[in-house]
C-alpha positions in Angstrom: -17.7 5.8 20.6 -15.3 3.8 18.5 -15.6 0.0 18.2 -12.4 -2.0 18.1 -11.8 -5.7 17.5 -8.3 -6.7 18.2 -7.7 -6.9 22.0 -4.4 -8.7 22.2 -3.0 -8.9 25.8 -3.3 -10.8 29.1 -4.6 -9.4 32.5 -3.0 -7.0 35.0 -4.0 -5.1 38.0 -4.7 -1.3 38.6 -6.9 0.8 40.7 -10.1 2.9 40.6 -9.8 6.3 42.0 -12.9 5.9 44.2 -12.5 9.4 45.6 -13.2 10.9 42.3 -15.8 8.2 41.0 -19.4 9.0 41.6 -21.7 6.0 41.6 -25.4 5.7 40.8 -26.4 2.1 41.3 -28.6 0.3 38.9 -30.1 -3.2 39.1 -27.8 -5.8 37.7 -29.1 -7.9 34.9 -28.1 -11.6 34.9 -25.1 -12.6 32.9 -25.3 -15.2 30.1 -22.7 -17.9 31.0 -22.8 -21.5 31.3 -26.6 -21.7 31.6 -29.2 -24.0 30.2 -30.6 -23.3 26.9 -33.8 -22.2 28.5 -32.0 -19.7 30.6 -29.9 -18.5 27.6 -32.9 -17.1 25.7 -34.0 -13.4 25.2 -37.6 -12.2 25.6 -38.0 -12.6 21.7 -36.9 -16.2 21.9 -33.5 -15.6 20.3 -30.4 -17.1 22.0 -28.0 -14.8 23.9 -24.2 -15.8 23.6 -21.2 -15.2 25.8 -21.0 -11.6 27.1 -24.3 -10.4 25.5 -26.9 -10.8 28.2 -30.4 -9.4 27.3 -29.8 -6.0 29.1 -26.0 -5.7 29.3 -25.0 -2.4 28.1 -22.0 0.0 28.5 -20.8 3.2 27.5 -17.4 4.9 27.8 -15.9 8.5 27.4 -12.1 8.7 27.2 -11.0 12.1 26.2 -7.5 13.3 25.0 -5.4 14.3 27.9 -1.9 15.0 29.3 -0.3 12.0 30.8 1.7 11.9 34.1 3.4 8.7 33.2 1.7 6.3 35.3 -2.1 6.7 35.0 -4.9 7.8 32.7 -8.4 9.0 33.5 -11.5 7.5 31.8 -14.0 10.6 31.9 -17.2 8.6 32.2 -18.3 4.9 32.0 -21.6 3.3 32.6 -21.7 -0.4 33.3 -25.2 -2.1 33.4 -23.7 -5.4 34.8 -20.7 -4.1 36.6 -17.3 -5.1 35.5 -13.9 -3.4 34.8 -12.4 -0.7 32.6 -9.4 -1.9 30.6 -6.9 0.3 28.8 -5.0 -1.0 25.8 -2.3 0.7 23.5 -3.2 0.8 19.8 -1.5 -2.6 19.1 -4.0 -4.3 21.6 -1.5 -4.7 24.5 -3.2 -4.4 27.9 -1.7 -1.5 29.9 -4.0 -1.5 33.0 -7.4 -2.0 34.2 -9.7 -0.8 37.0 -10.6 -2.6 40.0 -14.2 -4.2 40.0 -17.0 -1.5 39.5 -20.4 -2.3 40.8 -23.2 -1.7 38.2 -23.8 2.0 37.7 -22.2 5.2 36.2 -18.9 6.4 37.1 -16.8 9.6 36.5 -13.1 10.3 36.4 -12.0 6.5 36.8 -8.2 6.5 37.3 -6.4 3.6 35.6 -3.0 2.8 37.0 -0.8 1.6 34.0 1.6 -1.4 34.1 3.9 0.2 31.7 5.7 3.5 31.1 4.5 5.6 28.4 7.1 8.2 27.3 5.7 9.4 23.9 2.4 10.8 22.6 0.1 8.0 21.4 -3.5 6.8 21.1 -4.8 4.6 23.9 -8.2 2.6 23.9 -10.6 2.3 26.9 -13.0 -0.7 26.8 -15.6 -1.6 29.5 -15.4 -5.3 30.5 -18.0 -7.5 32.2 -17.2 -9.7 35.1 -18.5 -13.0 33.5 -17.3 -15.4 36.1 -18.5 -13.2 39.1 -15.3 -13.2 41.0 -14.6 -9.3 40.9 -11.2 -10.1 39.6 -10.1 -9.1 36.1 -9.5 -12.4 34.3 -9.4 -11.4 30.7 -7.1 -13.5 28.6 -6.4 -12.1 25.1 -5.2 -15.5 23.8 -8.4 -17.0 25.1 -10.5 -14.2 23.5 -8.7 -14.8 20.2 -9.6 -18.6 20.3 -13.1 -18.4 21.4 -14.1 -14.9 20.2 -14.7 -11.8 22.5 -18.3 -12.6 23.2 -17.2 -16.1 24.8 -14.2 -15.0 26.5 -13.7 -14.8 30.4 -14.4 -11.1 31.4 -14.7 -10.2 27.8 -15.6 -6.7 26.7 -19.2 -5.4 26.7 -20.3 -5.8 23.1 -22.5 -3.7 20.8 -23.5 -5.4 17.4 -20.8 -8.0 18.1 -18.1 -5.5 18.4 -16.3 -4.3 21.8 -17.6 -1.1 23.1 -14.7 1.3 23.4 -13.3 5.0 23.0 -9.9 6.2 22.2 -7.8 9.1 23.6 -4.7 10.8 22.5 -2.3 11.0 25.4 0.5 13.5 25.7 3.2 12.9 28.3 3.4 16.0 30.6 7.0 16.6 29.7 6.5 15.9 25.8 6.6 19.8 25.0 9.8 20.1 26.9 11.4 17.2 25.3 10.3 18.7 21.7 11.7 22.1 22.5 15.0 20.4 23.8 15.2 18.4 20.7 14.5 21.6 18.6 17.3 23.5 20.3 19.8 20.6 19.9 19.0 20.3 16.3 19.4 24.1 15.8 22.8 24.1 17.3 
């Protein structure tokens, strides 16, 4: 698991491959948003902030993979409070996100991308909470930069105040053909 801090992009839409996703439901923990101070305390009396509810946890596995040009597959994710999986390029631009995922464990979540990727590169997958409860991905990077990821609408799940994430090196399926063609042209 790799932690990243700069997520600089604004929402998009994508789909979850429900046919490949297996779900094991867990009970949802309450979200800590716009609550009274009494409701915003943990069992030990410390105050929760933004996207860090007392029991909100997430994990994600995003392995290196060949890329078909329009979608990537997040191998596994577990969202204790439900939410979304978002995929960013290494510059922090949002490339796509899943539809809403109920609390639980998922495998092989397909994320349709809003941009064409035609070269090998590193992508970052990050689980996000549904902080406003509308089951629509409303994350806004500009807002997140202003208020911090812990207080952003549909911000990422955090571990030690850092977004939970994983990276994968994606290679377009035609990349080896492109390299071979380029090498042949260079040899001529």
